[in-house]
Structure formats: C-alpha cells, structure tokens
C-alpha positions as CSV (number, residue, x, y, z in Angstrom):
1,M,-292.7,4.9,53.3
2,I,-296.0,5.0,53.1
3,K,-297.9,1.7,54.0
4,S,-299.2,0.6,50.6
5,S,-302.4,-0.5,53.0
6,L,-303.3,2.6,53.4
7,A,-303.3,3.6,49.7
8,S,-304.9,0.4,48.3
9,P,-308.4,-0.1,47.1
10,S,-311.0,-1.8,49.1
11,P,-311.5,-5.2,48.2
12,P,-314.7,-6.4,46.2
13,P,-317.5,-7.2,48.8
14,S,-318.4,-10.9,49.4
15,P,-320.4,-12.8,51.8
16,R,-317.2,-13.3,54.0
17,T,-315.7,-10.0,53.8
18,P,-317.4,-6.7,55.1
19,T,-317.4,-3.2,53.1
20,T,-316.4,0.3,54.1
21,G,-318.8,2.1,52.7
22,G,-316.3,4.4,50.9
23,G,-314.1,4.8,54.3
24,K,-316.8,4.0,56.5
25,R,-315.4,1.9,59.7
26,L,-316.1,-1.9,59.3
27,A,-318.3,-3.8,61.1
28,F,-318.7,-8.0,61.8
29,S,-322.8,-8.7,61.7
30,P,-324.0,-11.5,64.2
31,S,-325.0,-13.2,61.0
32,T,-321.8,-13.3,59.2
33,S,-320.8,-16.6,58.7
34,T,-317.4,-17.5,59.9
35,P,-314.3,-15.7,58.2
36,S,-311.0,-16.8,57.1
37,D,-308.1,-17.3,59.4
38,D,-307.0,-13.9,59.6
39,Q,-309.9,-12.3,60.5
40,V,-311.8,-13.0,63.9
41,P,-315.1,-11.8,64.0
42,I,-317.0,-9.8,67.1
43,A,-320.5,-9.7,67.3
44,T,-322.1,-7.0,67.6
45,T,-324.9,-5.8,69.6
46,T,-327.2,-2.4,69.1
47,T,-327.5,0.4,71.9
48,H,-328.7,3.8,72.3
49,Q,-329.6,5.7,69.1
50,G,-328.3,2.3,67.2
51,V,-324.6,2.8,68.2
52,S,-322.6,-0.8,68.4
53,R,-321.1,-1.5,71.5
54,F,-318.7,-3.9,69.9
55,Q,-317.9,-2.8,66.4
56,S,-314.7,-4.2,65.5
57,V,-312.6,-4.1,61.9
58,A,-310.6,-7.1,60.7
59,L,-307.6,-5.3,58.6
60,R,-304.3,-7.3,57.6
61,G,-302.3,-10.0,59.6
62,G,-305.9,-9.9,62.0
63,D,-305.4,-6.9,63.9
64,T,-309.0,-5.8,65.1
65,I,-310.3,-2.4,65.6
66,T,-312.9,-2.7,68.6
67,S,-314.3,0.2,70.7
68,M,-313.4,-1.6,73.8
69,D,-309.7,-2.3,74.6
70,S,-307.7,-5.2,73.9
71,M,-308.3,-6.8,77.6
72,S,-312.4,-6.9,77.0
73,T,-311.6,-8.3,73.2
74,S,-309.9,-11.4,74.3
75,L,-312.3,-11.8,77.2
76,Y,-315.1,-12.1,74.5
77,R,-312.8,-13.8,71.9
78,N,-312.3,-17.0,74.2
79,T,-315.8,-17.1,75.1
80,L,-316.5,-17.6,71.7
81,T,-313.4,-20.3,71.6
82,N,-313.5,-23.6,71.3
83,N,-310.8,-24.7,74.6
84,N,-309.8,-28.3,73.1
85,E,-309.7,-26.4,69.2
86,N,-307.9,-23.3,68.4
87,T,-311.1,-22.4,66.2
88,I,-313.9,-19.8,66.7
89,T,-317.5,-21.0,66.7
90,D,-319.7,-19.2,63.8
91,T,-321.4,-16.4,65.4
92,S,-324.4,-16.8,64.1
93,T,-325.3,-19.5,66.6
94,V,-324.9,-17.1,69.3
95,D,-328.5,-16.5,70.1
96,S,-329.0,-12.6,71.3
97,T,-329.7,-13.9,74.5
98,T,-326.8,-15.7,75.2
99,F,-324.9,-13.1,73.7
100,R,-326.6,-10.4,76.7
101,K,-325.5,-13.1,78.8
102,I,-321.9,-13.5,77.5
103,R,-321.6,-9.5,77.5
104,N,-323.1,-9.2,80.5
105,R,-320.4,-11.3,82.9
106,M,-317.6,-10.0,80.4
107,S,-318.5,-6.7,81.2
108,S,-318.9,-7.4,85.2
109,K,-315.5,-8.7,85.1
110,Y,-313.8,-6.4,83.0
111,G,-315.7,-3.3,85.2
112,R,-314.2,-4.4,88.2
113,M,-310.4,-4.4,86.2
114,R,-310.6,-1.0,84.7
115,K,-308.2,1.5,86.5
116,R,-309.2,5.3,86.4
117,V,-307.5,7.9,88.2
118,V,-310.9,10.0,87.7
119,F,-314.5,8.6,87.7
120,K,-317.1,9.3,85.6
121,N,-319.2,11.9,88.1
122,G,-315.7,13.5,88.7
123,D,-314.4,12.1,92.2
124,C,-311.1,10.9,92.4
125,N,-310.6,7.3,92.6
126,L,-307.9,8.0,95.9
127,H,-307.2,6.6,99.0
128,Q,-304.9,8.5,101.4
129,T,-302.8,5.6,104.0
130,N,-299.7,6.0,106.5
131,I,-300.5,9.9,107.3
132,S,-298.6,10.9,110.1
133,K,-300.5,13.0,113.1
134,R,-303.7,13.2,110.2
135,R,-306.3,13.1,113.2
136,R,-304.2,16.6,114.5
137,K,-303.9,18.0,111.0
138,Y,-307.9,17.6,110.4
139,L,-308.9,18.9,113.9
140,A,-305.8,21.8,113.5
141,D,-308.8,23.3,110.3
142,I,-311.8,21.9,112.5
143,F,-314.5,24.4,110.1
144,V,-313.1,22.4,106.7
145,T,-313.3,19.4,108.6
146,L,-317.2,19.6,109.7
147,V,-317.7,20.9,105.8
148,D,-316.1,17.7,104.3
149,L,-318.1,15.3,106.7
150,Q,-321.3,13.6,104.9
151,W,-324.3,15.0,105.8
152,R,-325.9,12.5,109.1
153,W,-322.1,13.1,110.6
154,T,-323.1,17.3,110.1
155,F,-326.5,16.3,111.4
156,L,-325.0,14.3,114.7
157,I,-322.5,16.9,115.7
158,F,-325.3,19.4,114.9
159,T,-327.6,17.8,117.6
160,M,-324.9,16.6,120.3
161,S,-323.2,19.9,120.1
162,F,-326.9,21.5,121.4
163,L,-327.7,18.7,123.7
164,L,-323.9,18.5,125.8
165,S,-323.9,22.3,126.2
166,W,-327.2,22.1,127.9
167,T,-326.1,19.6,129.7
168,F,-323.5,20.6,130.7
169,F,-324.1,23.8,132.5
170,A,-327.6,22.1,133.9
171,I,-325.3,20.2,136.0
172,I,-323.4,23.3,136.9
173,Y,-326.4,25.2,137.7
174,W,-327.6,22.0,139.7
175,S,-324.6,22.1,141.5
176,I,-325.0,25.9,142.8
177,S,-328.1,25.5,143.9
178,L,-327.3,21.8,145.5
179,S,-324.4,24.0,147.3
180,H,-326.4,26.8,148.3
181,G,-329.1,24.7,149.8
182,D,-332.3,25.2,147.9
183,L,-332.9,21.9,147.5
184,E,-333.6,21.2,151.1
185,V,-337.0,20.3,151.9
186,E,-337.5,23.5,153.5
187,N,-336.1,25.5,151.2
188,L,-338.4,24.7,147.7
189,P,-340.9,27.0,146.0
190,Q,-343.7,25.7,147.5
191,N,-341.9,26.2,151.3
192,Q,-340.3,29.6,150.4
193,E,-342.7,32.1,151.7
194,T,-343.4,30.7,154.9
195,S,-339.2,30.1,155.0
196,G,-338.2,33.2,153.8
197,W,-336.1,31.5,151.9
198,S,-334.1,33.9,148.3
199,P,-332.5,31.0,145.8
200,C,-330.4,31.5,143.4
201,I,-332.8,30.3,140.4
202,A,-336.2,31.0,140.9
203,N,-338.6,28.4,140.7
204,F,-336.3,25.5,140.9
205,W,-337.1,21.9,142.3
206,G,-334.2,19.4,140.7
207,F,-332.4,18.5,137.5
208,T,-335.1,18.8,135.3
209,S,-335.5,22.6,136.2
210,S,-332.1,23.3,135.6
211,F,-332.0,21.6,132.5
212,L,-335.0,23.8,131.2
213,Y,-333.2,26.6,132.5
214,S,-330.4,26.2,130.6
215,L,-332.0,25.5,127.4
216,E,-334.0,28.6,127.8
217,T,-330.7,30.8,129.0
218,Q,-328.7,29.6,126.0
219,S,-331.4,29.5,123.0
220,T,-332.9,33.1,124.5
221,I,-336.8,31.8,124.8
222,G,-336.8,33.6,128.4
223,Y,-340.6,32.6,129.7
224,G,-340.2,34.3,132.4
225,F,-340.7,32.0,135.3
226,R,-337.4,30.8,135.8
227,Y,-334.7,33.0,136.4
228,T,-331.0,34.0,138.2
229,T,-331.5,36.3,141.3
230,T,-329.0,38.4,142.9
231,E,-328.6,35.7,145.5
232,C,-326.1,34.0,143.6
233,P,-323.6,35.5,142.0
234,D,-321.4,32.8,140.7
235,A,-324.6,31.9,138.6
236,I,-324.8,35.2,136.9
237,F,-321.4,34.5,135.9
238,V,-322.2,30.7,134.6
239,M,-325.2,32.0,132.9
240,C,-322.7,35.0,131.1
241,V,-320.4,32.5,129.9
242,Q,-323.3,30.4,128.7
243,T,-325.1,33.0,126.4
244,I,-321.6,33.5,124.8
245,L,-320.6,30.1,124.3
246,G,-324.1,29.3,122.9
247,V,-324.1,32.0,120.4
248,I,-320.8,31.1,119.5
249,I,-322.1,27.5,118.8
250,Q,-325.1,28.2,117.0
251,A,-322.8,30.5,114.7
252,V,-320.3,27.7,114.0
253,M,-323.0,25.0,113.1
254,V,-325.3,27.6,110.8
255,G,-322.1,28.8,109.0
256,V,-321.4,25.2,108.3
257,V,-324.7,24.3,107.3
258,F,-324.8,27.2,105.2
259,S,-321.5,26.0,103.6
260,K,-322.1,22.3,102.6
261,I,-325.7,23.5,101.0
262,S,-323.5,26.6,98.9
263,R,-320.2,24.7,98.1
264,P,-320.0,24.6,94.4
265,K,-319.3,21.8,94.4
266,K,-323.3,20.8,94.0
267,R,-323.3,22.9,90.9
268,T,-321.5,20.6,89.1
269,Q,-324.4,18.4,89.6
270,T,-325.8,20.5,86.8
271,L,-323.1,20.4,84.3
272,M,-322.7,17.8,82.0
273,F,-320.0,15.4,80.2
274,S,-320.9,13.2,77.3
275,K,-320.8,9.4,77.8
276,Y,-318.2,8.8,75.2
277,A,-315.5,10.7,73.1
278,V,-315.6,10.1,69.4
279,I,-312.6,10.8,66.7
280,C,-313.5,11.8,63.2
281,Q,-312.9,14.3,60.5
282,R,-312.5,17.9,60.6
283,D,-311.0,20.4,58.2
284,G,-309.1,17.3,57.0
285,S,-307.6,16.6,60.3
286,L,-308.7,13.8,62.7
287,C,-310.1,15.4,66.1
288,L,-310.6,13.9,69.3
289,M,-314.2,15.6,70.2
290,L,-316.7,15.4,73.6
291,R,-319.7,17.0,74.4
292,V,-320.1,19.5,77.7
293,G,-323.9,21.1,78.5
294,D,-325.6,22.5,81.9
295,M,-328.7,22.2,82.0
296,R,-329.3,25.3,84.3
297,K,-330.7,29.1,82.7
298,S,-328.3,30.8,85.2
299,H,-324.8,30.3,83.1
300,I,-321.5,29.6,84.0
301,I,-319.1,32.8,83.7
302,C,-315.6,32.7,81.9
303,A,-315.7,29.0,81.2
304,S,-312.8,27.6,80.2
305,V,-312.1,23.6,79.7
306,R,-308.9,22.4,79.7
307,A,-308.0,18.1,79.4
308,Q,-305.1,15.8,80.8
309,L,-304.0,12.8,79.1
310,I,-303.1,10.2,81.7
311,K,-300.5,7.5,80.6
312,R,-297.4,5.8,81.4
313,R,-293.9,6.9,80.9
314,S,-290.6,5.8,80.5
315,T,-286.9,8.6,80.5
316,M,-284.2,8.6,78.9
317,E,-282.5,7.4,82.0
318,G,-284.6,4.4,82.4
319,E,-287.2,6.4,85.3
320,V,-290.4,5.0,84.8
321,L,-293.8,7.6,85.4
322,P,-296.6,5.9,85.6
323,F,-299.0,8.6,86.0
324,Y,-297.2,11.3,83.3
325,Q,-299.4,14.4,82.5
326,H,-299.6,15.1,78.9
327,E,-301.6,18.4,78.4
328,L,-304.0,18.6,75.7
329,K,-304.8,21.8,73.0
330,V,-308.3,22.2,73.1
331,G,-311.6,24.4,72.1
332,V,-315.0,24.8,71.5
333,D,-314.8,25.3,67.3
334,S,-311.6,26.9,67.9
335,D,-308.2,26.9,69.3
336,Q,-308.9,29.0,72.4
337,Q,-310.1,27.3,75.6
338,A,-313.1,30.2,77.0
339,I,-316.4,29.4,76.3
340,F,-319.1,31.3,75.9
341,F,-321.8,28.9,77.2
342,I,-324.9,29.4,76.7
343,W,-325.9,25.6,75.3
344,P,-324.2,22.4,74.8
345,M,-320.7,22.9,73.0
346,V,-318.5,20.1,71.5
347,V,-314.8,20.6,72.9
348,V,-312.5,19.7,70.0
349,H,-308.7,18.5,70.4
350,Q,-307.2,18.4,66.8
351,I,-305.1,15.2,66.9
352,D,-301.7,17.3,65.3
353,K,-297.8,16.5,65.9
354,D,-297.7,18.2,68.6
355,S,-300.7,15.7,70.0
356,P,-300.0,12.5,71.8
357,L,-303.0,10.8,70.1
358,Y,-300.1,12.1,67.1
359,T,-299.0,8.3,66.3
360,I,-302.1,6.5,67.5
361,S,-304.2,4.4,65.3
362,A,-307.8,2.6,64.9
363,A,-306.3,-0.3,66.0
364,D,-303.8,0.9,68.4
365,L,-306.7,2.4,70.2
366,A,-307.7,-1.1,71.2
367,R,-304.5,-1.7,73.0
368,E,-303.8,1.6,74.2
369,K,-304.0,2.2,78.3
370,F,-304.3,6.2,79.0
371,E,-307.2,8.2,80.4
372,I,-308.1,11.2,79.4
373,V,-309.4,14.2,82.0
374,V,-311.6,16.7,81.1
375,I,-311.9,19.9,83.4
376,L,-314.6,22.3,83.4
377,E,-314.0,25.7,85.2
378,G,-315.8,28.8,85.7
379,V,-317.7,31.0,88.4
380,I,-321.2,30.4,89.0
381,E,-323.2,33.3,87.7
382,S,-325.9,33.1,90.5
383,T,-323.4,33.4,93.6
384,G,-319.7,34.4,92.5
385,A,-317.9,31.1,93.7
386,T,-315.9,28.9,91.3
387,T,-316.7,25.2,90.3
388,Q,-315.3,22.7,88.7
389,A,-316.7,20.0,87.2
390,R,-314.4,16.5,85.9
391,T,-315.1,13.7,84.0
392,S,-312.3,11.6,82.5
393,Y,-312.8,8.6,79.3
394,L,-310.8,5.3,78.9
395,P,-310.2,3.7,75.2
396,S,-313.3,2.1,75.5
397,E,-314.8,4.9,75.8
398,I,-313.5,6.9,73.1
399,L,-316.1,5.9,69.6
400,W,-313.7,6.1,66.3
401,G,-315.6,7.0,63.0
402,H,-318.7,8.8,65.0
403,R,-319.8,12.7,65.4
404,F,-322.0,14.1,67.5
405,E,-326.0,14.6,66.8
406,P,-326.4,18.6,66.6
407,L,-329.3,19.3,69.6
408,V,-329.8,23.2,69.2
409,S,-332.2,24.4,66.8
410,F,-334.9,27.2,66.2
411,K,-338.2,27.2,66.7
412,K,-340.0,29.8,64.5
413,E,-343.3,29.7,66.3
414,L,-342.0,30.6,70.2
415,G,-339.2,32.6,67.8
416,E,-336.0,31.6,69.8
417,Y,-333.6,28.3,69.8
418,S,-334.6,25.2,71.8
419,V,-332.2,22.9,72.5
420,D,-333.1,18.8,73.0
421,Y,-331.5,16.8,75.5
422,S,-332.0,13.9,74.9
423,L,-329.2,13.8,72.3
424,F,-326.9,15.1,74.2
425,N,-325.4,11.2,73.9
426,S,-326.1,10.9,70.5
427,F,-324.0,10.2,67.5
428,Y,-323.4,8.3,64.0
429,E,-321.6,6.8,62.1
430,V,-319.3,8.9,59.6
431,D,-316.7,8.0,56.6
432,T,-313.2,8.3,58.9
433,P,-309.7,7.0,58.2
434,L,-308.8,4.1,60.0
435,C,-305.2,5.5,60.5
436,S,-303.4,7.6,62.5
437,G,-302.4,11.3,62.4
438,E,-299.1,11.1,61.4
439,E,-299.9,8.4,58.6
440,L,-302.6,10.5,57.1
441,D,-300.4,13.5,57.4
442,E,-297.8,11.1,55.4
443,L,-300.7,10.1,53.0
444,Q,-301.8,13.5,52.4
445,A,-298.1,15.4,51.5
446,V,-298.1,12.2,49.2
447,E,-301.3,13.2,47.7
448,Q,-300.0,16.9,47.2
449,D,-297.0,16.0,45.4
450,L,-299.2,13.6,43.0
451,K,-301.3,16.9,42.1
452,R,-298.3,19.1,41.9
453,E,-296.9,16.4,39.2
454,G,-300.5,16.2,37.4
455,L,-301.1,12.5,39.0
456,N,-305.3,13.2,40.1
457,Q,-306.2,9.7,40.0
458,L,-306.6,7.3,42.7
459,L,-303.5,6.5,45.0
460,T,-301.9,3.5,43.8
461,P,-299.2,1.6,45.5
462,F,-296.8,2.0,42.7
463,R,-297.3,5.9,42.3
464,V,-297.3,6.0,46.0
465,A,-293.4,4.3,45.5
466,V,-293.1,6.0,42.5
467,V,-293.0,9.6,44.5
468,D,-291.0,8.1,47.7
469,E,-288.2,7.3,44.4
470,K,-288.0,10.7,43.6
471,R,-288.1,11.9,46.6
472,Q,-285.2,10.1,48.0
473,A,-283.5,10.7,44.6
474,G,-284.0,14.5,45.6
475,R,-282.6,14.1,48.8
476,R,-279.5,12.2,47.6
477,Q,-279.1,15.1,44.7
478,S,-279.4,17.7,48.0
479,A,-276.5,16.2,49.7
480,A,-274.5,16.0,46.7
481,A,-274.4,19.4,45.9
482,A,-274.1,19.9,49.4
483,S,-270.8,18.1,50.0
484,S,-269.6,19.0,46.1
485,K,-270.1,23.0,47.8
486,M,-268.2,22.1,51.0
487,D,-264.8,20.3,48.6
C-alpha cells in the first residue's frame, strides 16, 4: 500500500509551516516563529555558495530530515531545550554569534565521536596491535620498510649509514697502522726520510688521518695525498672491501630516496574529490552523485572508479558483520566504470532495487550509520606507475536535493575549454522527492496505472486506494482462476 503522505498535496503556506516550492526540500529559518508540537525547528546557517549546513524538514509525526545524523541533531536540539521544561525555545531569540558558538561546540564534540574507516584525505583509520615477530618481519622486507618510513627517519638513516661506515673503516685503518708501528714518533711522516720507514698508508699521523682516508676511499674523492702502499696487504684488502660496501650503501640509499620521491602515492595529492556527495533525480530515478577532478595537465590513463558502502549487517544465523562491504555500481554519466579523465566529472550511482540505498529516504538518511568509500585508480601518464586515490562520505556529508554546479565552459576568444575549479565544491538545490527509491518506484508505478486508466489528474489518497483495490481484485481473480484450473 502506498503511503497517503506521498500522494497528498503540499499544505498551504503559513507563518509556521514551511513550503516545499514544488517539491523542494524544506528548511526552517532562524527567524521562523515557534512551530507546533509535532514540528521541531533546527536553525539554519549559511555556508559556501549559500547552502545551509543544518537544513531540516518537518514531516508528519515529528520526523526531521537533516543533513546531519541523528546524533548531531539531538545534540543541537538539547542545546536549545530547557532542562526544566520539555519545550523548545524560539529560534528567533538565538543570534548569529550564539548560534555560531553552539554550532562550533557541537561540531567539535561530534567530530570526536564520528567513526570512519577512511579519512577524507584517503588515509585508513587503522592501528594494528599484537603482531607476533613484527620487527623481524619488517626487517625481512627492509627496502619497503625504509621507503615507508617518514622523511626525518630516512634522512637520519641516510646520514648515519655513511658516518658509521666511515668511522668503522677508520678504526680498522688506525688499528692496522698502529699494529704496524706507523704511529711511533720516529716513524711519523716528518721522520720517515731520516729513519727510512715505509708505512702502510702514506702521510698518516693518527685517527684524524685515518678518518679522512676512509672518507676519501669510500666516496672515491682521491686527493692523492694519502694512499695505501704495498707494505701492508691487509690494508689493501680492507680498502677493496670498503669500496664495494660503499657502492652498495650508496645504491640502496639513493634507491630509497628516489622511490620515496617518485612513488605513486604523491600523485594522489593532485586528485580531488568533492567535499560532499549529493542525491537528486536523474531520468526519473534517485541518484547518488559525487565529483572527481585532476588538476594536472598530464592525465590519468585507464582511470576507473568504484565505490563501496560499509555498514553493519546481520546474517540469517545471527552472525554480526560489523563492516560488511556492499559494492555500489557507479559510472560517469553512464553505467561504465571507465573514465575518460580529462576534466572534472560527476560519478553517479543510480539508486535502484539492487542498491543498498534503495529503502533509505531523506528522513532515514539522518539516522543511518554507514560509510561510502570511493576509490579512483589509474595509470600515471608521465611515469607509467599505477596510483590509487581514496576518500569517504558519511551520511552527514550527503546532501539530499542538491546538484553540482557545471564548471566546464568554452571560451570563444581562446578557442578552448576552461575549467573553473572555484566551482568544484559548489552545488544548488533542486526539486527532489523526499521518499526512498523504493517508494518513488511504487509511486511512479501507480502513476502509470492511473494513466492507463485515463486518470491524468493529480494523485490523491483516494485514487491511490482505488488503484490498489483494483490491483488486489485482479490478483484475487487470477488466484481463483488458477485454483479452478487445478481442480
């Protein structure tokens, strides 16, 4: 049975009842008078592009449609409620300064309570604990571990690897010279001509000379002042080992730094997602829309986008799946996931019978607890590496009854298309039904039945009831005919 509230006409405008404006979403103003008991106002505040952040709609039975979830609505409602009396104060008495303080306090408190799997910047909200032999497993994959380290630790390891290797071989050279007797007073370089002493390393005075010789050998500077002689084969062997080891250290550290600079993760910094997602009609169906963009001139090749809705689910056996992932079918102005990604585009998910959002209305959206994770993948044109950008949307970040502003235009004087990124997060209100996709399909089916019956007038609860009675009568006749055939 179709709800009569879906087919009933809008009430006439009055000082206490907001109008829809032809199906447009309702919103209370701060200057609105105190409504009746079944309507709870929530003040609005204007944000970017004139869109209200705390927009709401009062429906039958006290239902409230809001762009925030039920937790934030109750917090704000309790702020304006007298603790001694269960009455709502007049929103016209709340000035803009007081409202801003209440909103900021509520937003900061609500922000700490929000739970999301993926942050807006794409990082995963995950902390792993109690992993056995974690350090050993990380050291087994030392190169990836070094690449994943923060830059300050990378620079520290880069510097210490050279300093420690120089110092280590300097101690070895100093020990060889000491054991050979090169550090005796009569065997120092200024006395070698008179004593006829042949050292292991020429022009060697002490540990400082040993450190300089180690640095010059490993970095292949080769000033020519300090060098190994044929007197000590062990010093020649150590010099060969240090040369090989120095090349390995330099190759590894340069590879780590280059990999950190060129890794595809940094390419995601220039890929953009809209701050909010919107729900509006397209070709008669409710659609969830969000916008993606790329600010670079080098494009993402073979770009594809997919979305998943993460929500708690219970199985028939009673098993609770706290993070069940529903795959959302998305496309860009089509039903295909592939994107010709040359300018910002709107990703569309049609809310049909296969969508997990099919039974969610505007009022239900304020009370739902889920998260939509959007993943954009593609190949970087300049490097050929595969990159992935992520973001997520909570129910409080989905605006019902809005549509994105177009931002691509053609400049005749330049003869080229222009993209205005100042409109990337801009949207405007449109006439959108407040019912769910399932209820909208039922209502459209009723309209089709009425058209076939020749009733092209406006829908009323009486006509909807008549059509439902005719449907039931037809079903009863079909069932009776089937049973008579069986007899």
